[in-house]
C-alpha distance (Angstrom), angle and dihedral (degrees) to the residues before:
residue distance angle dihedral
M1 . . .
T2 3.79 . .
R3 3.87 88.9 .
L4 3.85 93.3 52.9
L5 3.76 93.4 47.1
L6 3.78 93.5 50.6
L7 3.78 92.6 49.2
L8 3.73 92.3 44.7
L9 3.84 89.9 53.2
L10 3.76 92.3 50.5
S11 3.80 94.9 45.6
L12 3.80 91.6 49.9
A13 3.88 91.7 48.5
T14 3.96 87.8 52.5
L15 3.72 94.1 45.7
A16 3.81 93.3 48.1
S17 3.75 90.8 51.7
R18 3.82 93.6 51.0
S19 3.76 93.2 43.0
Q20 3.81 94.6 61.8
P21 3.81 112.3 96.9
Y22 3.85 111.8 -105.3
Q23 3.71 116.5 -113.5
P24 3.85 108.9 -148.0
L25 3.80 120.4 -131.7
L26 3.77 102.3 -158.3
Q27 3.94 105.2 63.5
T28 3.75 129.9 149.9
G29 3.77 111.4 -107.5
K30 3.82 96.6 32.9
N31 3.80 121.8 118.0
W32 3.72 132.2 -175.2
D33 3.81 126.5 -154.4
V34 3.79 116.5 -150.3
A35 3.82 131.8 -171.9
F36 3.56 126.7 -152.3
W37 3.88 130.4 -150.3
N38 3.86 128.1 -164.8
L39 3.83 112.2 -177.5
S40 3.80 92.3 -172.4
L41 3.82 87.5 68.5
G42 3.83 91.5 62.7
P43 3.85 127.6 -114.1
N44 3.74 120.9 -37.3
V45 3.70 117.5 -152.7
C46 3.77 92.4 -132.2
G47 3.82 98.6 37.1
P48 3.81 111.6 -118.0
Y49 3.70 125.1 65.6
A50 3.77 96.5 -156.5
G51 3.86 144.5 7.2
E52 3.76 139.9 -165.1
R53 3.79 135.2 -162.8
Y54 3.79 118.1 -139.0
F55 3.82 127.5 -164.9
V56 3.79 141.6 168.8
Q57 3.76 107.5 -100.3
G58 3.85 108.3 173.8
D59 3.67 146.5 -61.6
T60 3.82 135.6 -67.3
M61 3.84 138.4 172.1
L62 3.82 115.9 -115.3
L63 3.88 129.9 159.7
G64 3.77 88.3 1.2
R65 3.87 93.3 -59.6
S66 3.75 137.8 94.1
Y67 3.82 117.0 -104.9
K68 3.77 135.3 -177.7
I69 3.79 116.1 -119.8
I70 3.71 110.0 -129.4
G71 3.83 112.4 -153.2
R72 3.75 128.9 -167.8
F73 3.76 141.6 -159.2
R74 3.67 123.6 -163.9
L75 3.85 118.1 -117.1
F76 3.89 118.8 -125.2
H77 3.70 129.0 -167.7
V78 3.83 111.0 -114.1
N79 3.77 91.7 -140.0
A80 3.88 94.2 60.8
P81 2.95 135.5 -174.1
A82 3.91 87.1 39.5
T83 3.84 121.0 90.6
F84 3.81 115.7 -61.5
C85 3.84 99.3 -80.4
Y86 3.74 134.8 140.7
P87 2.99 144.9 -43.4
Y88 3.68 100.3 57.3
R89 3.89 136.5 -176.0
P90 3.85 135.0 -163.9
D91 3.74 115.3 -112.2
S92 3.84 111.8 -144.5
A93 3.80 91.2 -161.8
T94 3.90 87.2 70.6
Y95 3.91 92.4 58.8
A96 3.78 117.4 148.8
I97 3.73 138.4 154.4
A98 3.85 106.4 -100.1
A99 3.80 104.3 178.9
F100 3.82 147.9 -16.3
M101 3.80 115.6 -127.9
R102 3.76 138.2 171.1
E103 3.79 134.1 -163.4
D104 3.86 130.9 -145.6
A105 3.72 102.4 -159.4
A106 3.80 92.9 -178.5
E107 3.95 90.3 57.6
R108 3.75 93.5 31.0
K109 3.80 90.8 -127.9
V110 3.80 131.6 134.1
Y111 3.75 123.2 -157.5
K112 3.80 134.2 -167.0
I113 3.86 131.7 -166.7
N114 3.70 106.9 -111.8
G115 3.86 129.1 -145.2
H116 3.79 90.2 -83.2
G117 3.75 93.8 55.9
R118 3.78 93.3 -106.3
D119 3.89 128.6 135.8
T120 3.77 104.4 -112.2
L121 3.79 131.2 -173.4
L122 3.69 110.3 -116.4
Y123 3.78 107.0 167.4
H124 3.84 132.9 18.5
F125 3.76 106.7 -167.0
N126 3.80 92.4 -179.8
A127 3.80 93.7 57.7
A128 3.76 119.0 133.9
V129 3.84 131.4 -141.7
G130 3.88 107.2 -73.9
D131 3.82 96.6 26.8
T132 3.73 117.4 128.3
A133 3.86 112.9 -106.7
F134 3.80 98.4 -175.6
T135 3.75 145.3 -31.5
F136 3.78 123.2 -125.5
S137 3.90 122.4 -179.0
G138 3.62 91.7 -24.8
D139 3.91 94.6 -47.2
V140 3.74 114.7 122.6
H141 3.79 116.9 -147.7
R142 3.74 117.8 -160.0
V143 3.74 137.5 -173.0
V144 3.91 107.6 -97.8
R145 3.78 100.8 171.7
I146 3.75 141.7 11.3
T147 3.72 121.5 -152.3
D148 3.79 141.1 171.2
T149 3.84 107.4 -118.2
L150 3.79 127.7 -163.9
L151 3.67 121.1 -120.1
R152 3.87 125.1 -152.1
D153 3.82 90.6 -101.2
G154 3.73 94.0 56.1
S155 3.79 96.3 -104.2
T156 3.89 122.0 120.1
R157 3.76 132.0 -128.8
R158 3.80 132.1 -165.4
C159 3.80 108.3 -106.2
F160 3.90 121.6 -159.9
L161 3.75 112.8 -153.6
L162 3.82 115.2 -157.6
R163 3.81 136.3 -155.0
G164 3.75 132.0 -167.7
N165 3.75 139.3 148.0
T166 3.81 101.1 -95.0
S167 3.68 121.9 95.2
L168 3.79 95.7 -103.6
S169 3.80 120.8 153.2
A170 3.80 104.7 -95.3
S171 3.79 90.7 -147.4
Q172 3.88 89.7 62.0
N173 3.82 95.2 42.6
Y174 3.82 96.4 101.9
F175 3.76 145.6 88.5
M176 3.76 123.3 -156.9
E177 3.76 132.3 -156.4
G178 3.80 108.5 -106.8
V179 3.82 92.9 4.7
G180 3.79 110.0 65.9
S181 3.94 121.8 -133.7
G182 3.87 138.2 -50.1
Y183 3.87 86.3 -94.1
G184 3.76 97.8 52.2
L185 3.75 140.8 -92.7
F186 3.88 99.2 -41.1
Q187 3.80 102.1 -13.0
D188 3.83 118.2 132.3
Y189 3.63 116.2 -84.2
A190 3.83 91.6 -136.7
P191 3.90 124.8 54.4
F192 3.87 119.2 -113.7
F193 3.78 102.4 -128.3
E194 3.86 107.1 -65.9
I195 3.79 93.8 -8.7
T196 3.82 121.8 91.3
S197 3.80 141.2 146.3
M198 3.85 135.9 -141.8
L199 3.85 131.8 -158.3
G200 3.74 105.6 -115.7
C201 3.82 102.4 -179.0
M202 3.77 142.7 -23.4
Q203 3.88 123.9 -151.4
R204 3.77 139.8 169.3
S205 3.80 123.7 -147.1
G206 3.78 88.9 -13.9
Q207 3.88 95.4 -52.6
L208 3.68 114.5 122.4
L209 3.81 112.8 -126.6
W210 3.82 107.0 164.1
G211 3.86 132.0 18.6
E212 3.67 131.3 10.4
R213 3.86 130.2 -58.5
C214 3.74 105.9 -35.0
S215 3.74 91.8 -136.7
W216 3.74 89.9 62.9
I217 3.90 102.4 47.6
A218 3.71 93.0 -145.0
T219 3.78 107.0 167.2
A220 3.74 116.3 -99.0
V221 3.83 92.1 -125.5
S222 3.68 94.9 106.6
N223 3.80 92.2 64.5
L224 3.78 94.5 57.2
R225 3.76 115.8 94.7
S226 3.81 112.5 -125.7
A227 3.81 116.3 -107.6
P228 3.74 107.3 -162.3
V229 3.78 96.3 175.0
Y230 3.90 117.7 87.4
V231 3.78 130.9 167.5
T232 3.90 114.6 -172.8
W233 3.77 122.3 178.2
Q234 3.86 112.0 -143.3
T235 3.81 104.4 -157.0
S236 3.75 99.7 -169.0
R237 3.79 92.8 49.6
K238 3.73 94.7 36.8
T239 3.79 90.9 -134.9
L240 3.75 136.4 124.7
R241 3.66 113.8 -130.6
I242 3.81 110.4 -148.8
A243 3.85 128.8 -169.6
L244 3.75 119.0 -170.6
P245 3.86 134.2 166.8
A246 3.78 108.4 -85.7
G247 3.76 115.0 -78.0
E248 3.82 95.1 7.2
L249 3.85 116.9 139.2
S250 3.76 121.3 -146.6
E251 3.67 139.2 166.0
L252 3.75 123.6 -121.8
G253 3.82 118.2 -152.8
V254 3.88 125.4 -176.3
F255 3.79 117.3 -167.0
H256 3.85 138.0 -174.3
L257 3.79 114.2 -117.9
S258 3.82 84.3 -106.1
G259 3.80 87.7 66.3
Q260 3.84 95.9 -108.6
T261 3.68 116.7 139.6
A262 3.79 112.9 -110.9
F263 3.90 101.7 172.1
V264 3.74 137.1 1.9
S265 3.88 126.6 -177.1
P266 3.67 138.1 158.4
V267 3.95 112.7 -119.9
R268 3.81 129.4 -167.1
S269 3.71 129.0 -163.6
D270 3.88 117.8 -36.4
S271 3.86 112.5 -4.6
E272 3.74 147.7 139.9
V273 3.68 120.0 -129.7
S274 3.86 117.7 -161.2
L275 3.78 118.9 -138.7
A276 3.77 94.9 177.9
H277 3.84 90.0 118.9
L278 3.76 93.6 64.7
P279 3.87 121.0 90.4
P280 3.79 118.7 -103.3
G281 3.84 114.8 -86.5
T282 3.72 144.7 88.2
Y283 3.75 120.6 -56.2
L284 3.79 142.1 -180.0
Y285 3.76 120.8 -134.2
R286 3.86 132.9 -162.6
L287 3.76 125.5 -169.4
R288 3.68 108.7 -166.6
G289 3.87 128.5 -171.2
R290 3.69 140.4 160.7
L291 3.76 93.3 -87.0
H292 3.93 104.8 18.8
T293 3.69 142.5 43.6
E294 3.87 115.4 -165.0
Q295 3.83 119.7 -170.3
G296 3.74 134.7 -176.6
K297 3.75 150.4 133.2
L298 3.85 131.5 -98.3
L299 3.77 138.4 -174.3
I300 3.78 121.9 -141.6
T301 3.90 109.8 -159.2
P302 3.73 125.4 -157.1
């Protein structure tokens, strides 16, 4: 009975995610404002030192496939020549082609031609909890939570929250169906030394959908609902790292693929649970509390 119930819950979760209509990312009329920081240049009173606006311009054929041309304008502060502070405006005289991207709506995947001329997967909007989102300098970032997030027009989008071991801003570690990531439309998820970027806003046909006023490049972090529950599997240490709101009590269950219970333990607040005593193999886990249920898969190696 336990096995059937667990498999039914996992199947329903998968079917629910696939049944939701896909919200395309690369649509004509959309634009994304991205702000850039460079800590090596010293502090800037208004935060970013530069900004750019990206937009879908048209189509072209490359590598035997159809790609969207992503154009860009640089953003300038209206009160020049003062320091780079709001309000900002795009300057069409600075137009350039920024990227070539394509979208496979059936697979819910978005690709970009990288600096070596290769077609590279950028977003996987059909990912599941536990899937690898990207690898940077040997640090693997995985999807730890999937939520439905409200846009400015009242519609919702699936938002994939990420967790890795680098000191990235948790509020930026997401990518969202139809929106992009916390770092921009196609910018790197991980900062390069002192240089990083943040998605300021996204709008379509002049209607603001994500972020603050586009002329202000405030980061879109404030629109993202907090997700205080994280479960991260640490393979080398054979431990589950769990983050919960302070004082919240949950139950951790670990199951064989057959559905048989392998381990059950109460957990409270932030903790690490060792599973080194379990035999090598693939397991399912479930962290269940009063207001949340987190599920995933883990591999215990010899």
